Structure formats: C-alpha cells, structure tokens
C-alpha positions in Angstrom: -22.2 -3.8 10.2 -23.5 -1.3 7.5 -26.4 -2.4 5.4 -27.2 -0.9 1.9 -30.8 -0.8 0.7 -32.3 -0.5 -2.7 -35.5 -1.3 -4.6 -35.5 -3.9 -7.5 -39.2 -4.9 -8.1 -39.2 -5.2 -4.3 -37.1 -3.7 -1.4 -33.7 -5.5 -1.0 -30.7 -5.1 1.2 -27.1 -6.5 1.6 -24.0 -5.8 3.6 -21.9 -2.8 2.5 -18.2 -3.1 2.3 -15.5 -0.7 1.3 -11.7 -1.3 1.7 -11.0 2.3 0.7 -13.3 3.8 3.4 -16.1 5.0 1.0 -19.1 5.9 3.1 -22.4 4.0 3.0 -24.4 5.5 0.1 -27.5 7.3 1.2 -29.4 6.8 -2.0 -29.1 3.9 -4.5 -30.7 3.5 -7.9 -30.6 0.4 -10.1 -28.7 1.0 -13.4 -28.1 -1.1 -16.5 -26.9 -0.8 -20.1 -29.5 1.9 -20.8 -27.9 4.3 -18.4 -26.2 7.2 -20.3 -22.8 8.3 -19.0 -24.0 11.9 -18.7 -26.9 10.9 -16.4 -24.6 8.6 -14.4 -22.1 11.3 -13.9 -24.7 13.8 -12.7 -26.1 11.3 -10.3 -22.7 10.2 -9.0 -21.7 13.9 -8.4 -24.9 14.4 -6.5 -24.0 11.5 -4.3 -26.4 8.8 -5.7 -24.9 5.4 -6.1 -25.7 3.2 -9.1 -26.2 -0.5 -8.4 -25.2 -2.1 -11.8 -27.4 -4.9 -13.0 -26.5 -5.0 -16.7 -23.5 -6.3 -18.7 -20.2 -6.5 -16.9 -18.2 -5.0 -19.8 -20.7 -2.2 -20.2 -20.1 -1.4 -16.6 -16.4 -1.0 -17.2 -17.1 1.2 -20.2 -19.3 3.4 -18.0 -16.4 3.7 -15.5 -14.1 4.8 -18.3 -16.7 7.4 -19.5 -17.0 8.7 -15.9 -13.2 8.8 -15.6 -13.0 11.0 -18.7 -15.5 13.4 -17.3 -13.7 13.7 -14.0 -10.2 14.0 -15.6 -7.0 12.4 -14.6 -5.4 15.3 -12.8 -6.5 18.3 -10.9 -6.6 21.7 -12.8 -3.0 22.9 -12.9 -2.1 25.9 -10.8 0.8 27.7 -9.4 1.8 26.8 -5.8 4.5 25.3 -3.6 5.1 21.6 -4.1 3.2 21.0 -0.8 0.2 22.9 -2.1 0.3 21.1 -5.4 0.6 17.7 -3.6 -2.4 18.4 -1.3 -4.5 19.7 -4.3 -3.7 16.5 -6.2 -4.6 14.3 -3.2 -7.9 16.1 -2.8 -8.6 15.7 -6.5 -7.8 11.9 -6.3 -10.2 11.6 -3.4 -12.9 13.3 -5.4 -12.3 11.1 -8.4 -12.4 8.0 -6.2 -15.8 9.1 -4.7 -17.3 9.7 -8.1 -16.1 6.4 -9.7 -16.9 4.6 -6.4 -20.6 5.3 -7.0 -20.9 2.4 -9.5 -21.6 -0.6 -7.3 -22.0 -4.3 -7.9 -23.6 -7.1 -5.8 -21.6 -10.1 -4.9 -24.1 -12.9 -4.1 -23.5 -15.8 -1.7 -20.0 -17.4 -2.2 -18.9 -14.1 -4.0 -20.7 -14.9 -7.2 -20.9 -11.9 -9.6 -24.2 -12.6 -11.4 -23.8 -10.1 -14.3 -23.8 -10.9 -18.0 -20.3 -11.7 -19.3 -18.9 -11.4 -15.8 -15.7 -13.2 -14.9 -15.5 -15.8 -12.1 -14.3 -13.6 -9.2 -14.9 -16.1 -6.4 -11.2 -17.0 -5.8 -10.1 -13.4 -6.0 -12.7 -12.3 -3.5 -12.0 -15.2 -1.2 -8.3 -14.2 -1.1 -9.1 -10.5 -0.5 -12.1 -10.7 1.8 -12.0 -14.2 3.3 -14.9 -16.6 3.2 -18.2 -15.3 2.0 -20.6 -14.2 4.7 -23.6 -13.7 2.4 -24.4 -11.1 -0.2 -22.3 -7.9 -0.1 -22.2 -4.8 -2.2 -18.9 -3.2 -3.2 -17.7 -0.5 -5.6 -16.9 -1.8 -9.0 -13.5 0.0 -8.8 -12.7 -2.0 -5.7 -13.7 -5.3 -7.3 -11.5 -4.5 -10.3 -8.7 -3.9 -7.9 -9.3 -7.2 -6.2 -9.2 -8.9 -9.7 -6.0 -7.2 -10.5 -4.5 -8.2 -7.2 -5.3 -11.8 -7.9 -3.4 -11.6 -11.1 -0.4 -9.9 -9.4 -0.5 -12.5 -6.7 -0.4 -15.3 -9.3 2.4 -14.0 -11.5 4.4 -12.2 -8.8 6.9 -9.3 -9.1 10.4 -10.0 -10.2 12.9 -8.7 -7.6 16.4 -8.5 -9.2 18.1 -8.5 -5.7 16.6 -11.9 -5.0 16.7 -13.3 -8.5 13.2 -14.5 -7.8 9.6 -13.4 -7.7 7.7 -12.0 -4.7 3.9 -12.5 -4.7 2.0 -9.6 -3.2 -1.4 -10.2 -1.7 -4.4 -7.8 -1.9 -3.9 -4.8 0.4 -0.1 -5.4 0.8 2.3 -2.9 -0.7 4.1 -4.5 -3.7 7.9 -4.1 -4.1 7.7 -2.6 -7.6 10.3 0.0 -6.8 13.5 -2.0 -6.8 15.8 0.8 -5.6 15.0 0.5 -1.9 15.4 -3.3 -2.1 18.8 -2.9 -3.9 20.0 -0.6 -1.0 19.3 -3.3 1.6 21.0 -5.9 -0.7 24.3 -3.9 -1.0 24.7 -2.1 2.3 27.6 -3.4 4.4 26.4 -5.7 7.2 27.4 -4.6 10.7 29.6 -6.6 13.1 31.9 -7.5 10.1 29.0 -9.5 8.6 28.4 -11.6 11.7 24.7 -10.8 12.0 23.1 -13.5 14.0 19.7 -11.9 14.4 17.9 -9.2 12.4 14.5 -7.6 12.7 12.5 -6.5 9.7 9.9 -4.0 11.0 6.8 -3.6 8.8 7.8 -6.5 6.6 4.9 -6.3 4.1 5.5 -8.9 1.4 8.6 -10.1 3.3 10.9 -9.0 0.5 13.5 -7.3 2.8 13.5 -10.2 5.2 14.2 -12.5 2.3 17.1 -10.3 1.1 18.7 -10.4 4.5 18.3 -14.2 4.7 19.9 -14.6 1.3 22.8 -12.4 2.5 23.6 -14.9 5.2 21.9 -13.4 8.3 21.4 -16.3 10.8 17.8 -15.5 11.8 15.4 -12.9 10.6 12.4 -11.9 12.7 9.8 -10.1 10.5 6.9 -8.2 12.1 3.9 -6.3 10.8 0.7 -5.0 12.4 -1.3 -6.0 9.3 -2.7 -9.6 9.3 -2.8 -9.5 5.5 0.9 -8.5 5.4 1.9 -11.3 7.8 0.0 -13.9 5.7 1.7 -12.5 2.6 5.2 -12.6 4.1 4.7 -16.2 5.3 3.6 -17.2 1.8 6.6 -15.6 0.1 9.1 -16.9 2.7 7.7 -20.4 2.1 7.9 -20.0 -1.7 11.5 -18.9 -1.5 12.5 -21.8 0.8 13.5 -19.5 3.7 11.1 -20.6 6.4 14.0 -22.0 8.4 15.6 -18.6 8.6 12.8 -16.1 8.5 10.1 -16.1 11.2 7.0 -13.9 10.8 5.7 -13.0 14.2 2.2 -11.8 15.3 1.8 -8.9 17.6 0.4 -5.4 17.9 3.8 -3.8 18.6 6.3 -2.4 16.1 9.3 -4.3 17.6 9.3 -8.0 18.3 10.7 -9.1 21.7 14.4 -9.3 22.3 17.4 -7.6 20.7 19.1 -7.8 17.3 22.4 -7.1 15.6 20.5 -5.4 12.7 17.1 -3.7 12.6 15.7 -2.7 9.2 12.7 -0.4 8.8 11.2 1.0 5.6 8.4 3.1 6.9 5.8 4.8 4.7 7.5 7.8 3.2 4.8 10.4 3.4 3.9 11.9 6.8 0.2 12.2 6.2 -3.1 10.7 7.3 -4.0 7.6 5.4 -7.6 7.7 4.0 -8.0 3.9 4.4 -6.0 0.7 5.3 -4.9 0.6 1.6 -3.0 3.8 2.1 -0.9 2.5 5.0 1.9 1.5 2.7 2.3 5.2 1.6 1.1 7.4 4.4 2.5 7.4 8.0 0.2 9.6 10.1 2.4 12.0 12.1 5.4 10.0 11.2 4.3 7.5 13.8 6.2 4.5 12.5 9.3 6.5 11.7 9.5 7.9 15.2 8.5 4.6 16.8 11.5 2.9 15.0 13.9 5.6 16.0 12.8 5.9 19.7 12.9 2.2 20.2 16.1 1.4 18.4 18.8 2.1 21.0 17.1 -0.3 23.5 16.9 -3.2 20.9 20.4 -3.2 19.4 23.1 -5.6 20.5 26.6 -4.0 21.0 28.0 -3.1 17.6 24.6 -3.4 15.9 23.0 -1.0 13.5 19.6 0.2 12.5 18.9 0.7 8.8 16.3 3.3 8.0 15.2 3.2 4.3 13.5 6.4 3.5 12.9 8.6 0.5 13.4 12.4 0.6 10.1 12.9 -1.2 8.5 14.3 1.9 11.4 16.8 2.2 11.1 17.9 -1.4 7.3 18.4 -0.9 7.9 20.5 2.2 6.1 18.0 4.5 9.2 17.2 6.6 12.7 18.8 6.7 16.1 17.2 6.9 16.7 19.1 10.1 13.6 17.5 11.7 14.7 14.0 10.6 18.2 14.6 12.1 16.8 16.0 15.3 14.7 12.9 15.7 17.7 10.7 15.1 19.8 12.6 17.7 17.0 12.8 20.2 16.7 9.0 20.1 20.4 8.7 21.2 21.5 7.6 17.7 24.2 8.7 15.2 24.6 8.3 11.5 27.5 6.0 10.6 26.9 5.8 6.9 24.4 6.4 4.1 23.7 4.9 0.7 21.6 6.7 -1.9 19.7 5.6 -5.0 17.9 7.6 -7.7 14.4 6.6 -8.8 13.9 4.3 -11.7 10.1 4.1 -11.7 7.9 5.4 -14.5 6.4 8.3 -12.6 9.8 9.9 -12.3 9.9 10.2 -16.1 6.3 11.3 -16.5 6.6 15.0 -17.7 2.8 15.4 -17.5 2.8 14.7 -13.7 2.3 18.1 -11.9 4.9 16.9 -9.4 7.4 15.7 -12.1 10.3 17.9 -11.0 10.0 16.7 -7.4 9.7 13.0 -8.4 12.6 13.2 -10.8 14.9 14.7 -8.2 13.8 12.2 -5.4 16.6 10.3 -3.6 16.0 7.1 -1.6 18.5 6.6 1.2 19.5 3.8 3.5 20.6 5.5 6.7 23.0 3.4 8.8 22.3 4.3 12.5 24.2 3.3 15.6 23.9 4.0 19.3 25.7 7.1 20.6 
C-alpha cells in the first residue's frame, strides 16, 4: 500500500490510489482558491502535487486553466502515421501527468469534504468498493468516477438490441455501434443452429446479449476483469437474459468446453496499456488476438465458426500489417470463410482537427468469419 504525506497545520497521511497508474507524488503542497493557475502549472510541471482544500468548482476551473496551458494536442509535425500516433500518445501521457497533480482527499466513507462538493459516495463505492479509510486520488480520476456513475445510470442505447447497456467504471462502453451491428447481422454458422456460443472478453456483455437475442441456445461469456464480469452480469439481468447468458469467472481467455460459435472483439491497438483503464484499447503484443486464434481450432464444434471483430486502424497506423494478421490466422490452422465490413460513424472520424483524421476517416471495422482448415 502506498501512502501519501503532506503538512496541514500538522503532518498528515492517507492512502494513495490511482486507477491510471500515476506514481506516488514525491512532494505535496496544500492548495486552495488563492492558488494562481500560473503557479499551479509551474509546480505541476516540476512534479509537485497540489492537494486541493478549497472550493470544488474552483478546483475544476483550475483544471481547465491547466488544460489550456498544456494544450489539447501535441505540436503538429510531419511523420508517418505511426510516428504521429506515438507522438500523440506521449503527449496525452504528459497531459495526464500534469493534470493529475491536482489531488483531493476522500475521507472515511468516500466523503469529499470540500465547499460546494457533490455527494460522491455512491459513485466511489461503485468504482472502488467499500471505503477502507481516507484516500487521496487525482481530481481528474474523481471526475471520471462521477461521469461513469452518470453513464451507468442512464446507459448507452444499442440499436442492435433496441435497449440500453449500462457500462460500469473501468469497463469499455459500447459507444461505437458499428462493431455491434456486425455481430447482429453476420450469418450464423451451422444454418443458424447454434447451441453454444462463447463471447471472449465480454466487457459490458453487449455481444453476448446480441447473440442471445438472435436465438443462440446458450452463451458463455468470459472476461479476465472482475469489473467487466460484474458489469456483464448486471446488463444480462437488466435485459432478462440470465437464463441464456452465463458469465463465468476464470483467469483463462477460453471457458471450458467447445462451442458452435466463438466471438472475440480484442483491443484493436497492439500496444502496451499504461493502466488497467487502457485494456479496452491496447493489447500488448497482440496477446489476446493471438490467444483467440491459437486456441480456436481446439474449441470449435464441427461446422462451427470463430468471429474476429477487428478494426484495421492498427494496419493504417503501421503497427500491424494485413500480412501478419493472415499469417497468424493460417498458422493457427484456420481459414477465412467470409468477411463483413463497416465504416466508422463515430465523431472522431469526422474531426478534421485530429492529427490522425485521414487514418480514422478511412478506418474499416471487419468481422472475420473463421473456420478450421
């Protein structure tokens, strides 16, 4: 357990917690409404953390002021898409470090004792679990926890389900409907007689729910994340599908047994995640992708298929080639029996100010239908 120390009329300490992997601050000063943004920015860039003890809304204004000084994007430059991508990712990490220097103290029972502060107890209980005493977190993280509570309450409308899915904190939300639509319209194997399907890395459980709504007899959903499993169970229950979808616990990618259909939507970028919150986007070394492919032949029933849902963004960024993907498929004893494609409909694909706009606008998400042989 990491402990953070500061002086406030007398020496104090509390647990340090960071979901995004921010390191324990080496130096902490107490700050309040008198702290000027220029001073705060200089201290944050030097590595000094600011424990906020003033007004909650003033703290949010300070964050916005720091954000303006850091800037939203890295200085533009000429380079390959991969070089621009890595430059942007380094810049976002720098921005997160600077903004993450503004800290708040959650007292016992996750009480935020600041002027005009909202009641964050329920949001923190859902994100962190029961309180274990005072804890210090970055204000940016706490704002994310508050936002996640709102997302969890209102949910995300999924057209393919005609219903809402409610993401939990730390679980990738199905805001990009194109990949869900692919699973909703791909032809089922075995003439539609799918008795058992696996959904690997189920997350919110949205794809498992789509399969259940399509008439699959039994769906076994797995995920290495305890948060994701709890989220999937919640959504399956909300949708009235608990009798069809079973969320299983285990450290392995594949659940025991065989299936007529195995669906996997791995993280699309083969890069090292900076924290657990990055696991929905980055797949270190393509580990989940290759784990799905290498295990598929031994888990399919005769006539079954594996559905790989994957964007070609990594290919367009130069992080993985189509040849490498096909070599991995063939090396696993598999063949492609069909493919469905979808173009992006999310806002970032239309953002002309994004340094990677051309790549994102050209992105194609595909459902690869794979069979043994």
